[in-house]
C-alpha positions as CSV (number, residue, x, y, z in Angstrom):
1,M,-0.2,-0.4,0.3
2,R,0.9,4.0,-0.6
3,Q,0.1,6.9,1.4
4,F,-0.9,10.1,0.0
5,F,-0.5,13.6,1.4
6,G,-2.1,16.5,0.0
7,K,-2.4,20.1,1.3
8,S,-3.6,23.5,0.2
9,Q,-2.8,26.1,2.8
10,Q,-5.3,28.6,1.3
11,G,-8.1,25.5,2.1
12,N,-8.5,25.2,-1.9
13,L,-9.0,21.5,-1.9
14,T,-8.6,21.1,-5.6
15,D,-5.4,21.9,-5.0
16,A,-4.9,19.9,-2.1
17,V,-5.7,16.6,-3.6
18,R,-3.8,17.5,-6.8
19,G,-2.7,14.1,-7.7
20,L,-4.6,11.5,-6.3
21,S,-6.2,9.1,-8.1
22,N,-8.2,5.8,-7.1
23,P,-7.6,6.3,-3.5
24,Q,-9.2,3.1,-1.7
25,F,-9.6,5.1,1.7
26,I,-9.2,9.1,2.7
27,M,-9.3,11.1,5.3
28,L,-9.9,15.2,5.8
29,F,-8.4,17.6,7.4
30,S,-10.5,20.8,7.2
31,N,-11.1,24.3,9.5
32,A,-13.9,25.2,11.2
33,D,-15.1,27.8,8.2
34,Q,-14.7,25.2,5.1
35,F,-15.7,21.9,6.7
36,E,-18.5,21.7,5.4
37,K,-17.8,22.8,2.1
38,H,-15.4,19.8,1.8
39,V,-16.5,17.0,2.6
40,T,-18.9,18.1,-0.2
41,E,-16.4,18.7,-2.7
42,L,-14.3,15.3,-1.6
43,E,-17.6,13.4,-2.0
44,N,-18.3,14.5,-5.1
45,L,-14.6,13.8,-6.5
46,Y,-14.6,10.3,-4.5
47,P,-17.6,8.7,-4.8
48,E,-17.8,5.9,-3.2
49,V,-14.8,6.5,-1.6
50,P,-14.6,5.3,2.2
51,S,-13.5,8.6,3.3
52,I,-14.0,10.3,7.3
53,G,-12.7,13.5,8.5
54,C,-12.6,16.3,11.1
55,I,-11.2,19.7,11.5
56,G,-7.6,20.5,13.1
57,M,-4.5,20.8,12.2
58,S,-2.8,18.0,9.8
59,Y,1.5,17.4,8.9
60,D,3.6,15.4,6.6
61,T,7.1,17.4,6.6
62,K,5.6,20.8,7.7
63,V,2.1,21.9,10.0
64,I,-0.9,22.2,8.3
65,E,-2.8,24.9,10.7
66,K,-5.6,26.1,8.8
67,G,-6.3,25.4,5.0
68,V,-7.1,21.8,4.0
69,S,-5.2,18.8,3.8
70,V,-5.9,15.3,2.6
71,I,-4.7,11.7,3.4
72,A,-5.7,8.9,1.4
73,F,-4.0,5.4,1.6
74,Y,-4.2,3.7,-1.9
75,G,-2.6,0.7,-3.9
76,G,-3.5,-2.6,-1.8
77,I,-5.5,-2.1,0.9
78,T,-9.1,-2.9,1.2
79,A,-11.7,0.0,3.6
80,A,-14.9,0.9,5.0
81,A,-16.0,4.1,6.5
82,N,-19.2,4.5,8.8
83,V,-20.1,6.5,12.0
84,L,-21.9,5.3,15.5
85,E,-23.8,8.3,16.3
86,E,-25.6,10.2,19.4
87,V,-21.9,8.9,21.7
88,S,-22.7,10.9,24.5
89,L,-25.7,8.5,25.0
90,M,-25.7,5.2,23.7
91,P,-23.1,4.2,20.6
92,V,-23.6,0.4,21.3
93,K,-27.4,1.1,19.7
94,Y,-25.1,1.7,16.8
95,I,-22.8,-1.2,16.9
96,E,-24.2,-3.4,14.1
97,R,-23.0,-0.5,11.3
98,L,-19.0,-1.5,13.3
99,E,-19.6,-4.9,12.6
100,K,-20.9,-5.4,9.9
101,D,-17.7,-3.5,8.7
102,V,-15.5,-5.2,10.5
103,K,-16.5,-9.0,8.8
104,Y,-16.9,-6.8,5.5
105,V,-13.1,-6.3,6.1
106,N,-12.5,-9.5,7.2
107,G,-9.0,-8.3,9.2
108,S,-6.6,-9.9,11.8
109,Q,-4.9,-8.5,14.2
110,R,-1.7,-8.9,12.2
111,D,-3.0,-6.5,9.1
112,T,-5.9,-4.4,10.1
113,I,-6.5,-1.3,12.0
114,C,-9.2,1.0,13.2
115,I,-8.7,4.7,13.2
116,D,-11.5,6.8,14.3
117,F,-12.6,10.6,15.2
118,C,-14.4,11.6,17.9
119,T,-16.3,14.8,18.9
120,G,-16.6,14.0,23.0
121,N,-17.1,11.3,24.9
122,D,-14.3,9.0,24.4
123,A,-13.9,6.8,26.8
124,C,-17.5,5.2,26.5
125,V,-16.8,5.6,22.8
126,L,-13.5,3.5,23.4
127,T,-14.9,1.2,25.2
128,T,-17.8,0.7,22.6
129,I,-15.9,0.1,19.7
130,Y,-13.2,-2.1,21.3
131,S,-15.7,-4.3,22.1
132,V,-16.5,-5.7,18.9
133,L,-12.1,-5.0,17.4
134,K,-11.1,-7.4,20.3
135,R,-13.1,-10.4,19.6
136,K,-10.6,-10.3,16.3
137,N,-7.8,-8.1,18.6
138,I,-8.3,-5.4,15.5
139,S,-5.8,-2.3,17.7
140,L,-7.4,1.3,17.2
141,V,-5.7,4.6,17.0
142,G,-6.8,8.1,16.2
143,G,-8.1,11.2,18.3
144,T,-10.8,13.6,18.8
145,G,-11.3,16.8,16.4
146,D,-12.5,20.3,17.1
147,A,-15.2,22.1,16.9
148,G,-17.4,19.4,17.7
149,K,-18.2,17.6,13.9
150,V,-16.9,14.8,12.5
151,S,-17.5,13.7,8.9
152,A,-17.9,9.8,7.6
153,N,-18.7,9.4,3.7
154,G,-19.9,13.1,2.8
155,K,-21.8,13.2,5.7
156,I,-21.4,15.6,8.5
157,Y,-22.3,14.6,12.3
158,E,-22.2,16.1,15.3
159,D,-22.7,14.0,19.1
160,A,-20.6,10.8,16.7
161,V,-17.1,8.8,16.4
162,V,-16.2,8.1,12.2
163,Y,-14.2,5.8,11.5
164,G,-12.2,3.7,9.4
165,I,-11.6,0.1,8.6
166,V,-7.8,-0.1,6.9
167,K,-6.8,-3.8,6.2
168,N,-2.9,-3.7,4.5
169,Q,-3.2,-6.1,1.5
170,N,0.6,-6.9,1.3
171,G,2.2,-6.7,4.9
172,K,1.2,-6.0,8.4
173,V,0.8,-3.0,10.8
174,K,1.0,-2.9,14.5
175,A,0.0,0.7,16.8
176,Y,1.7,2.3,19.3
177,K,2.4,4.8,21.4
178,E,4.7,7.5,23.1
179,N,4.8,8.6,26.8
180,I,7.2,11.4,26.9
181,Y,6.9,11.7,30.9
182,H,7.6,9.2,33.8
183,Q,6.7,9.2,37.4
184,V,7.8,11.5,39.9
185,E,8.1,8.6,43.0
186,K,7.5,10.2,45.8
187,Y,4.1,11.8,44.8
188,R,1.2,10.0,44.8
189,F,-3.1,11.0,45.7
190,I,-6.3,9.1,46.0
191,A,-8.8,11.5,44.1
192,S,-12.2,12.4,45.5
193,R,-14.8,15.3,45.6
194,T,-15.2,14.5,42.0
195,D,-17.4,15.4,39.1
196,K,-17.2,12.2,36.4
197,A,-19.3,14.4,34.2
198,N,-17.3,17.3,34.3
199,Y,-13.6,16.2,34.4
200,V,-12.9,17.7,37.8
201,I,-10.7,16.6,40.3
202,G,-12.0,18.2,44.0
203,S,-9.3,16.6,46.2
204,L,-6.0,15.4,46.2
205,N,-5.4,13.4,49.4
206,G,-8.0,15.4,51.0
207,Y,-6.8,18.8,50.2
208,P,-8.1,20.7,47.8
209,A,-6.3,19.9,44.2
210,K,-5.4,23.6,43.0
211,Q,-3.6,24.1,46.0
212,V,-1.9,20.9,46.2
213,Y,-0.5,21.0,42.6
214,Q,0.8,25.2,43.4
215,D,2.4,23.8,46.7
216,I,4.7,20.4,44.8
217,L,5.4,22.7,42.2
218,H,5.8,26.2,43.6
219,I,4.0,27.8,41.0
220,T,1.0,30.6,40.6
221,E,-2.6,29.9,40.2
222,Q,-1.8,31.4,36.3
223,E,0.9,29.2,35.2
224,I,-0.7,25.7,35.9
225,T,-2.5,25.5,32.9
226,T,0.7,25.9,31.2
227,Q,2.7,24.1,33.9
228,T,0.3,20.6,33.0
229,F,3.3,20.6,29.8
230,K,5.3,19.4,31.5
231,N,4.0,18.2,34.8
232,P,0.2,16.4,34.0
233,F,-1.0,13.7,36.3
234,G,-0.7,10.2,35.6
235,K,-3.4,6.9,36.2
236,L,-1.8,4.6,36.8
237,N,-2.9,1.2,34.1
238,G,-1.6,-2.4,34.8
239,D,2.0,-1.4,33.9
240,D,0.9,1.6,31.4
241,I,0.2,4.8,32.6
242,C,-2.5,7.0,31.3
243,I,-1.7,11.1,30.8
244,I,-4.4,13.3,31.9
245,S,-3.4,16.8,31.3
246,I,-5.2,19.7,33.5
247,K,-7.9,22.2,31.8
248,E,-8.4,24.6,33.9
249,V,-8.6,25.6,37.7
250,K,-12.8,26.1,38.6
251,G,-12.7,27.3,42.1
252,D,-10.3,25.2,44.6
253,A,-10.4,22.5,42.2
254,L,-9.0,21.1,38.7
255,T,-11.1,20.3,35.7
256,C,-9.2,18.2,33.2
257,F,-9.1,16.9,30.3
258,R,-10.2,13.3,30.5
259,Q,-12.1,11.7,33.8
260,V,-11.2,11.0,36.6
261,N,-13.0,9.4,39.7
262,D,-13.3,8.9,43.4
263,S,-10.4,6.7,45.2
264,D,-8.7,7.2,41.6
265,V,-5.0,6.5,42.6
266,L,-3.4,9.4,40.8
267,V,0.8,9.6,39.9
268,L,2.9,13.4,39.3
269,L,4.3,13.0,35.9
270,E,7.4,14.8,34.9
271,L,8.5,15.3,31.7
272,G,11.8,13.3,30.3
273,D,14.0,13.5,27.4
274,Y,11.5,14.4,24.8
275,R,14.1,13.9,22.1
276,A,16.2,11.1,23.1
277,I,12.3,8.9,23.9
278,V,11.5,10.0,19.9
279,K,14.3,8.7,18.9
280,D,13.7,4.9,21.0
281,T,10.0,5.3,19.2
282,I,11.9,5.7,15.5
283,R,14.3,2.6,16.3
284,Q,11.7,0.3,17.5
285,I,9.8,0.6,14.6
286,Q,12.6,0.3,12.1
287,Q,13.5,-3.1,13.8
288,D,9.8,-4.0,13.5
289,F,8.8,-3.0,9.9
290,P,12.4,-3.6,8.0
291,R,9.8,-2.1,4.9
292,V,7.6,0.5,5.4
293,S,5.0,1.6,3.6
294,A,2.9,4.3,5.3
295,V,2.9,5.9,9.0
296,F,-0.5,7.9,10.2
297,S,0.4,9.5,13.5
298,V,-2.2,11.6,15.9
299,N,0.0,13.8,18.3
300,C,-1.7,15.7,21.5
301,L,-2.6,19.5,20.8
302,F,0.0,20.2,23.3
303,R,2.8,18.1,23.0
304,Y,2.8,20.5,19.2
305,L,2.7,23.3,21.6
306,L,5.0,22.2,23.8
307,F,7.1,21.1,20.8
308,T,6.7,24.4,18.9
309,Q,7.5,26.5,22.2
310,N,10.8,24.4,22.6
311,H,11.4,24.8,19.0
312,Y,11.2,21.3,18.3
313,M,8.1,20.3,15.9
314,Q,10.1,21.1,12.3
315,E,12.8,18.6,13.9
316,Y,10.5,16.1,15.1
317,L,9.2,16.2,11.8
318,R,12.2,15.6,10.1
319,D,12.8,12.8,12.4
320,M,9.3,11.1,11.8
321,S,10.2,11.3,8.4
322,M,13.3,9.6,8.0
323,L,10.8,5.8,9.0
324,G,9.4,6.7,5.0
325,S,5.6,8.5,3.9
326,H,4.8,10.1,7.3
327,A,1.9,11.9,8.6
328,G,-1.1,12.5,10.4
329,F,-3.0,15.0,12.6
330,V,-3.2,17.0,15.8
331,G,-5.7,15.9,17.8
332,Y,-7.2,17.2,21.5
333,G,-7.2,13.4,23.3
334,E,-5.5,10.6,21.9
335,H,-6.9,7.0,21.1
336,Y,-4.8,4.0,22.0
337,N,-6.8,0.9,21.6
338,N,-9.6,1.1,24.2
339,R,-7.8,3.5,26.3
340,F,-8.5,7.2,26.2
341,V,-4.8,9.1,26.6
342,N,-3.8,12.9,26.5
343,Q,-0.2,14.3,26.6
344,S,0.3,11.8,24.1
345,M,1.1,10.1,20.7
346,T,-0.4,7.2,18.5
347,C,0.7,6.0,15.7
348,V,-0.1,3.1,13.2
349,V,2.6,1.6,10.3
350,F,2.0,-0.2,7.5
351,E,4.3,-2.3,6.0
C-alpha cells in the first residue's frame, strides 16, 4: 500500500488532492469555516470511496495550521468507513454498523487497523468500539477533532465518532503509543470530590487539588494550565500510565481533559528527554518494520504546543520522516486501543 498527503494552506481542496487517483480510503482535515464545503467537494470528487474527516491541524514534514489537507491510502488495501451516532448517550445503539464493516474487511490483528475521529465522550466511545475490535484483536488509533463535528462518506455529524477499518493486503500493521513523561516517585494521590461528567478533581489526599498542585511545583494559579505541559497527572493502568492533562482551574479544584473518579490513584508525571524518547520510538519501528509503506500518527495539541515552544516541532517531523511516508493530525485527545489518553502520540505503521 501507499500513502498520499496533499495540502492547501489557502483551503483549496482541488489543490490539496492534485495527483491523487484511485484512492481506497481518504481522511480529510479542514478548518471550522470550510469544513462542510470541503466534505461535500471531497465526496463529489471521489464518490463511493470510504472517507472520514474532522476539523484540525495536520502535518507531514510541515504543520498545516489552517487550510485543508488530505491523507489517502491506495494500492493494496481494503477499507470501510462509517459512523456511530449519539456518542454522549448510547453509541452502542449503532454497533451493528461496525460489526458489519469488520466482517466486510475480513481483517486480523496482523493486517488491520481501526482509525477513528471523535467529537467527545471518548472513554465511552472507545469501550464501545473495542467491544467489537477485541474479538479479532484489531488495534485502534485515533483522536478527538475540533468544533464538535466529524464527517463520514460525505455527511457531517455532531455527537458522533467516525471510523475507518483498513486492511493492508500486502503486509502487517502495528499500533504504537509514545509517552514522553515519567513518574515522580514520591507523589501519589487518592482523588476525591470528583465530578465525572465535567472531568473535575476536587481533592487530592483530602486537600484542595489546586493547592496541592501549586504547593508541589511552587507555581502561581495562572501558571497551572501551562505547567501541565511539563507536569501532567498520570493514572496507573497496569504497567502503563494514562496521562491526564489539566484544562483549567475551577475554584479550588482542577478541571482535566480526561475523566477522573473518586478513589482513583493518581501520580505526578515529569517531562522526560523527549528527543531521546522519539528516537527510541523510531528505532523500535525500524526494528519491527524493515520495510515501511506508511505511518499515520495522532499528536496531542499539548505536545504540539510544547514542541513548538521549544523549537522542536520541525525537527520532530524531520525525524519521523526518516521512517518513510509519515503524516497525521493534531488531536485534542488520543486514542489507543480501548484507552483515551492525553499529551501522547499514537500511530499506526503499515508494512
